[in-house]
C-alpha beads as a LAMMPS data file, in Angstrom:
LAMMPS data file: protein, C-alpha beads

259 atoms
258 bonds

1 atom types
1 bond types

-500.0 500.0 xlo xhi
-500.0 500.0 ylo yhi
-500.0 500.0 zlo zhi

Masses

1 110.0

Atoms # bond

1 1 1 45.643 -62.938 398.059
2 1 1 49.295 -62.871 396.987
3 1 1 50.305 -64.953 393.970
4 1 1 52.668 -67.164 395.973
5 1 1 49.891 -67.910 398.477
6 1 1 47.590 -68.920 395.604
7 1 1 50.311 -71.164 394.172
8 1 1 50.798 -72.866 397.532
9 1 1 47.071 -73.486 398.050
10 1 1 46.579 -74.705 394.473
11 1 1 49.447 -77.196 394.771
12 1 1 48.186 -78.387 398.153
13 1 1 44.709 -78.967 396.713
14 1 1 45.960 -80.677 393.547
15 1 1 48.118 -83.057 395.596
16 1 1 45.009 -84.186 397.520
17 1 1 42.800 -85.289 394.634
18 1 1 43.281 -86.889 391.196
19 1 1 41.937 -83.959 389.129
20 1 1 40.891 -80.402 390.023
21 1 1 38.963 -78.012 387.771
22 1 1 39.686 -74.270 387.405
23 1 1 36.129 -73.436 388.500
24 1 1 36.507 -75.467 391.709
25 1 1 39.890 -73.887 392.487
26 1 1 38.473 -70.403 391.820
27 1 1 35.686 -70.960 394.377
28 1 1 38.140 -72.430 396.862
29 1 1 40.484 -69.442 396.633
30 1 1 37.799 -66.781 396.233
31 1 1 39.271 -65.428 392.968
32 1 1 38.232 -65.388 389.316
33 1 1 38.654 -68.357 386.982
34 1 1 40.847 -66.168 384.755
35 1 1 43.260 -65.647 387.650
36 1 1 43.328 -69.375 388.394
37 1 1 43.925 -70.249 384.737
38 1 1 46.933 -67.894 384.612
39 1 1 48.268 -69.495 387.794
40 1 1 47.818 -72.989 386.347
41 1 1 49.669 -72.054 383.152
42 1 1 52.560 -70.731 385.232
43 1 1 52.672 -73.799 387.499
44 1 1 52.499 -76.103 384.478
45 1 1 55.489 -74.321 382.926
46 1 1 57.350 -74.798 386.221
47 1 1 56.447 -78.513 386.007
48 1 1 54.762 -78.407 389.417
49 1 1 51.480 -79.773 388.035
50 1 1 50.094 -81.086 384.755
51 1 1 47.348 -79.323 382.782
52 1 1 44.606 -81.486 381.289
53 1 1 41.528 -80.841 379.201
54 1 1 39.122 -79.239 381.693
55 1 1 41.422 -79.421 384.693
56 1 1 44.821 -80.157 386.221
57 1 1 46.425 -83.081 388.009
58 1 1 49.374 -83.590 390.317
59 1 1 52.700 -84.762 388.905
60 1 1 52.520 -87.507 391.529
61 1 1 48.787 -88.268 392.066
62 1 1 47.657 -88.783 395.675
63 1 1 47.235 -92.258 397.102
64 1 1 44.235 -91.179 399.192
65 1 1 41.446 -88.658 398.655
66 1 1 40.962 -85.777 401.074
67 1 1 37.926 -83.659 401.919
68 1 1 36.380 -81.093 399.591
69 1 1 36.696 -77.504 400.758
70 1 1 39.092 -74.828 401.896
71 1 1 41.797 -75.731 404.432
72 1 1 41.057 -74.319 407.886
73 1 1 44.303 -72.333 407.725
74 1 1 42.813 -70.380 404.804
75 1 1 39.184 -70.180 405.963
76 1 1 40.126 -68.602 409.287
77 1 1 41.741 -65.644 407.482
78 1 1 38.502 -64.665 405.683
79 1 1 36.059 -62.113 407.223
80 1 1 37.815 -62.454 410.571
81 1 1 36.283 -59.376 412.215
82 1 1 32.779 -60.394 411.122
83 1 1 33.261 -63.859 412.588
84 1 1 34.722 -62.456 415.800
85 1 1 31.644 -60.290 416.347
86 1 1 29.400 -63.314 415.809
87 1 1 31.472 -65.440 418.183
88 1 1 31.429 -62.779 420.875
89 1 1 27.627 -62.520 420.819
90 1 1 27.157 -66.301 420.661
91 1 1 29.386 -66.727 423.726
92 1 1 26.745 -64.994 425.845
93 1 1 24.496 -68.044 425.298
94 1 1 26.924 -70.405 427.068
95 1 1 26.317 -70.725 430.807
96 1 1 28.568 -72.053 433.553
97 1 1 28.226 -75.834 433.789
98 1 1 26.510 -75.999 430.410
99 1 1 26.741 -79.016 428.099
100 1 1 27.307 -77.946 424.487
101 1 1 28.380 -79.236 421.084
102 1 1 30.642 -77.174 418.832
103 1 1 30.813 -78.329 415.218
104 1 1 33.986 -77.672 413.248
105 1 1 34.404 -74.424 411.342
106 1 1 36.406 -71.209 411.223
107 1 1 33.572 -69.192 412.836
108 1 1 33.064 -71.718 415.629
109 1 1 36.840 -71.758 416.221
110 1 1 36.740 -68.001 416.865
111 1 1 33.643 -68.511 419.043
112 1 1 35.668 -70.890 421.225
113 1 1 38.042 -68.043 422.107
114 1 1 35.208 -66.133 423.801
115 1 1 34.094 -69.001 426.047
116 1 1 37.476 -70.193 427.291
117 1 1 37.026 -68.522 430.704
118 1 1 33.819 -70.473 431.441
119 1 1 33.531 -74.019 432.743
120 1 1 31.339 -76.295 430.643
121 1 1 31.203 -79.741 429.026
122 1 1 31.795 -79.833 425.283
123 1 1 31.715 -82.325 422.444
124 1 1 33.455 -81.191 419.260
125 1 1 34.468 -82.857 416.006
126 1 1 37.064 -80.119 415.476
127 1 1 40.601 -81.129 416.408
128 1 1 41.564 -77.425 416.401
129 1 1 38.776 -76.458 418.830
130 1 1 39.493 -79.406 421.115
131 1 1 43.189 -78.540 421.216
132 1 1 42.489 -74.848 421.858
133 1 1 40.117 -75.556 424.754
134 1 1 42.447 -78.149 426.279
135 1 1 45.293 -75.648 426.266
136 1 1 43.359 -72.507 427.249
137 1 1 40.387 -73.536 429.408
138 1 1 39.366 -75.822 432.261
139 1 1 36.284 -77.191 430.522
140 1 1 35.615 -80.898 429.981
141 1 1 36.451 -81.774 426.362
142 1 1 34.978 -84.771 424.507
143 1 1 35.736 -85.800 420.923
144 1 1 34.230 -88.501 418.703
145 1 1 36.353 -91.368 417.446
146 1 1 37.554 -91.239 413.859
147 1 1 40.235 -90.060 411.481
148 1 1 41.781 -86.586 411.745
149 1 1 41.782 -84.725 408.418
150 1 1 44.724 -82.363 408.695
151 1 1 43.670 -79.561 406.316
152 1 1 40.250 -79.083 407.929
153 1 1 41.449 -80.143 411.424
154 1 1 38.326 -82.294 411.455
155 1 1 37.592 -85.640 413.129
156 1 1 35.350 -87.870 411.013
157 1 1 34.248 -91.484 411.244
158 1 1 32.427 -93.626 408.663
159 1 1 30.701 -95.494 411.514
160 1 1 27.496 -94.548 413.365
161 1 1 28.906 -95.523 416.762
162 1 1 31.635 -92.902 417.100
163 1 1 30.813 -91.766 420.646
164 1 1 28.754 -88.677 419.891
165 1 1 25.496 -90.652 420.266
166 1 1 26.074 -90.754 424.039
167 1 1 26.595 -87.000 424.438
168 1 1 23.543 -84.775 424.880
169 1 1 23.742 -80.991 424.938
170 1 1 21.563 -78.005 425.659
171 1 1 22.905 -76.305 422.517
172 1 1 24.872 -77.060 419.395
173 1 1 26.836 -74.260 417.723
174 1 1 27.572 -74.914 414.076
175 1 1 28.568 -73.147 410.886
176 1 1 28.201 -73.905 407.172
177 1 1 29.720 -73.180 403.775
178 1 1 26.483 -71.772 402.385
179 1 1 22.917 -70.884 403.330
180 1 1 19.796 -70.028 401.335
181 1 1 16.038 -70.437 401.728
182 1 1 16.399 -74.218 401.330
183 1 1 18.766 -74.607 404.284
184 1 1 22.453 -74.943 405.137
185 1 1 24.827 -76.562 402.660
186 1 1 28.279 -78.123 402.403
187 1 1 30.427 -79.434 399.544
188 1 1 31.764 -82.616 401.104
189 1 1 29.432 -85.557 401.898
190 1 1 31.486 -86.670 404.924
191 1 1 31.362 -83.211 406.495
192 1 1 27.631 -82.993 405.761
193 1 1 26.982 -86.350 407.404
194 1 1 28.999 -85.364 410.472
195 1 1 26.987 -82.164 411.026
196 1 1 23.685 -83.922 410.286
197 1 1 24.442 -86.571 412.938
198 1 1 25.421 -83.996 415.581
199 1 1 22.257 -81.885 415.286
200 1 1 19.864 -84.377 417.030
201 1 1 22.172 -84.521 420.065
202 1 1 21.218 -80.994 421.187
203 1 1 17.999 -79.332 422.319
204 1 1 18.754 -76.020 420.575
205 1 1 20.504 -75.589 417.198
206 1 1 22.392 -72.312 416.791
207 1 1 23.953 -71.398 413.443
208 1 1 26.933 -69.029 413.460
209 1 1 27.437 -67.807 409.904
210 1 1 28.826 -64.605 408.433
211 1 1 26.693 -62.674 405.982
212 1 1 28.892 -63.458 402.950
213 1 1 27.546 -67.039 403.007
214 1 1 23.887 -66.020 402.506
215 1 1 22.078 -66.736 399.234
216 1 1 24.926 -68.964 398.069
217 1 1 24.764 -72.670 397.326
218 1 1 26.744 -75.902 397.522
219 1 1 25.887 -79.351 396.218
220 1 1 24.801 -81.020 399.474
221 1 1 21.900 -79.927 401.694
222 1 1 22.793 -80.609 405.337
223 1 1 19.581 -79.464 407.028
224 1 1 16.479 -77.414 406.296
225 1 1 16.100 -74.010 407.926
226 1 1 13.322 -75.412 410.104
227 1 1 16.025 -77.387 411.941
228 1 1 17.703 -74.133 413.027
229 1 1 16.434 -72.534 416.246
230 1 1 18.603 -69.421 416.032
231 1 1 20.824 -67.826 413.391
232 1 1 23.513 -65.345 414.440
233 1 1 24.921 -63.331 411.559
234 1 1 26.008 -59.833 410.525
235 1 1 23.582 -56.945 410.197
236 1 1 24.141 -56.309 406.467
237 1 1 21.864 -59.072 405.131
238 1 1 18.965 -57.744 403.052
239 1 1 15.296 -57.602 403.979
240 1 1 14.307 -60.469 401.677
241 1 1 16.813 -62.717 403.466
242 1 1 15.455 -61.666 406.854
243 1 1 11.977 -62.511 405.589
244 1 1 12.748 -66.105 404.611
245 1 1 14.607 -66.676 407.882
246 1 1 11.623 -65.487 409.896
247 1 1 9.208 -67.465 407.705
248 1 1 11.186 -70.613 408.565
249 1 1 10.601 -69.870 412.250
250 1 1 14.252 -69.147 413.123
251 1 1 15.122 -66.574 415.747
252 1 1 17.553 -64.077 414.219
253 1 1 20.343 -62.181 415.966
254 1 1 22.080 -59.475 413.927
255 1 1 25.511 -58.204 414.980
256 1 1 27.751 -55.462 413.487
257 1 1 29.857 -56.494 410.499
258 1 1 33.099 -55.516 412.226
259 1 1 34.664 -54.418 408.904

Bonds

1 1 1 2
2 1 2 3
3 1 3 4
4 1 4 5
5 1 5 6
6 1 6 7
7 1 7 8
8 1 8 9
9 1 9 10
10 1 10 11
11 1 11 12
12 1 12 13
13 1 13 14
14 1 14 15
15 1 15 16
16 1 16 17
17 1 17 18
18 1 18 19
19 1 19 20
20 1 20 21
21 1 21 22
22 1 22 23
23 1 23 24
24 1 24 25
25 1 25 26
26 1 26 27
27 1 27 28
28 1 28 29
29 1 29 30
30 1 30 31
31 1 31 32
32 1 32 33
33 1 33 34
34 1 34 35
35 1 35 36
36 1 36 37
37 1 37 38
38 1 38 39
39 1 39 40
40 1 40 41
41 1 41 42
42 1 42 43
43 1 43 44
44 1 44 45
45 1 45 46
46 1 46 47
47 1 47 48
48 1 48 49
49 1 49 50
50 1 50 51
51 1 51 52
52 1 52 53
53 1 53 54
54 1 54 55
55 1 55 56
56 1 56 57
57 1 57 58
58 1 58 59
59 1 59 60
60 1 60 61
61 1 61 62
62 1 62 63
63 1 63 64
64 1 64 65
65 1 65 66
66 1 66 67
67 1 67 68
68 1 68 69
69 1 69 70
70 1 70 71
71 1 71 72
72 1 72 73
73 1 73 74
74 1 74 75
75 1 75 76
76 1 76 77
77 1 77 78
78 1 78 79
79 1 79 80
80 1 80 81
81 1 81 82
82 1 82 83
83 1 83 84
84 1 84 85
85 1 85 86
86 1 86 87
87 1 87 88
88 1 88 89
89 1 89 90
90 1 90 91
91 1 91 92
92 1 92 93
93 1 93 94
94 1 94 95
95 1 95 96
96 1 96 97
97 1 97 98
98 1 98 99
99 1 99 100
100 1 100 101
101 1 101 102
102 1 102 103
103 1 103 104
104 1 104 105
105 1 105 106
106 1 106 107
107 1 107 108
108 1 108 109
109 1 109 110
110 1 110 111
111 1 111 112
112 1 112 113
113 1 113 114
114 1 114 115
115 1 115 116
116 1 116 117
117 1 117 118
118 1 118 119
119 1 119 120
120 1 120 121
121 1 121 122
122 1 122 123
123 1 123 124
124 1 124 125
125 1 125 126
126 1 126 127
127 1 127 128
128 1 128 129
129 1 129 130
130 1 130 131
131 1 131 132
132 1 132 133
133 1 133 134
134 1 134 135
135 1 135 136
136 1 136 137
137 1 137 138
138 1 138 139
139 1 139 140
140 1 140 141
141 1 141 142
142 1 142 143
143 1 143 144
144 1 144 145
145 1 145 146
146 1 146 147
147 1 147 148
148 1 148 149
149 1 149 150
150 1 150 151
151 1 151 152
152 1 152 153
153 1 153 154
154 1 154 155
155 1 155 156
156 1 156 157
157 1 157 158
158 1 158 159
159 1 159 160
160 1 160 161
161 1 161 162
162 1 162 163
163 1 163 164
164 1 164 165
165 1 165 166
166 1 166 167
167 1 167 168
168 1 168 169
169 1 169 170
170 1 170 171
171 1 171 172
172 1 172 173
173 1 173 174
174 1 174 175
175 1 175 176
176 1 176 177
177 1 177 178
178 1 178 179
179 1 179 180
180 1 180 181
181 1 181 182
182 1 182 183
183 1 183 184
184 1 184 185
185 1 185 186
186 1 186 187
187 1 187 188
188 1 188 189
189 1 189 190
190 1 190 191
191 1 191 192
192 1 192 193
193 1 193 194
194 1 194 195
195 1 195 196
196 1 196 197
197 1 197 198
198 1 198 199
199 1 199 200
200 1 200 201
201 1 201 202
202 1 202 203
203 1 203 204
204 1 204 205
205 1 205 206
206 1 206 207
207 1 207 208
208 1 208 209
209 1 209 210
210 1 210 211
211 1 211 212
212 1 212 213
213 1 213 214
214 1 214 215
215 1 215 216
216 1 216 217
217 1 217 218
218 1 218 219
219 1 219 220
220 1 220 221
221 1 221 222
222 1 222 223
223 1 223 224
224 1 224 225
225 1 225 226
226 1 226 227
227 1 227 228
228 1 228 229
229 1 229 230
230 1 230 231
231 1 231 232
232 1 232 233
233 1 233 234
234 1 234 235
235 1 235 236
236 1 236 237
237 1 237 238
238 1 238 239
239 1 239 240
240 1 240 241
241 1 241 242
242 1 242 243
243 1 243 244
244 1 244 245
245 1 245 246
246 1 246 247
247 1 247 248
248 1 248 249
249 1 249 250
250 1 250 251
251 1 251 252
252 1 252 253
253 1 253 254
254 1 254 255
255 1 255 256
256 1 256 257
257 1 257 258
258 1 258 259
């Protein structure tokens, strides 16, 4: 990632929350902490942020707190070919007239591109997916009520009655920030709650996740592996990983990495 791109993403993140740590920013950007620390020193000298003990803060702290995690604009540039291969294979599971749920994510956004020629009913909490399907397909699009978070293009509500409880699907297609033998994980509690509440609305739970996310961890467990009916991922995961997926009773579909 170019230095100017890192600067832009760091400043965007710092403007959203009171204090950000170098370790958090390093994970967000996918670079080393040493690189982030050099960037923070430079931005501090330019008076674009303020360095603190153990972190940094915005010159003008935000009035509201945003979600934890990479912006969608950044996430959808990572492992694109891998995600496209996963989306292409997953699209074969959608039938004409089907009723499906698509949870927000960069992999599920790419998946939406491969089903745009089919007619189906969809519920999605992704503003980006809803907009794409409205503009490029003839399918019936439903969204829950709530607030749109711009960076993640995500629709979230703090209330139980947000409309999704009335939508039932044959399948839900979802993604996650991390997966290990405990289950799928996210960093933000609001995102975790949203996915957790969508899962019971579908008969079959299908996880679309690229292989770089395996054997990693985040701080919030969304669902155990036993909740997943099928995992679609790249074919470069190791045998130990395949073993704990099969032990959990998940069907596994391996697709080429696309690199």
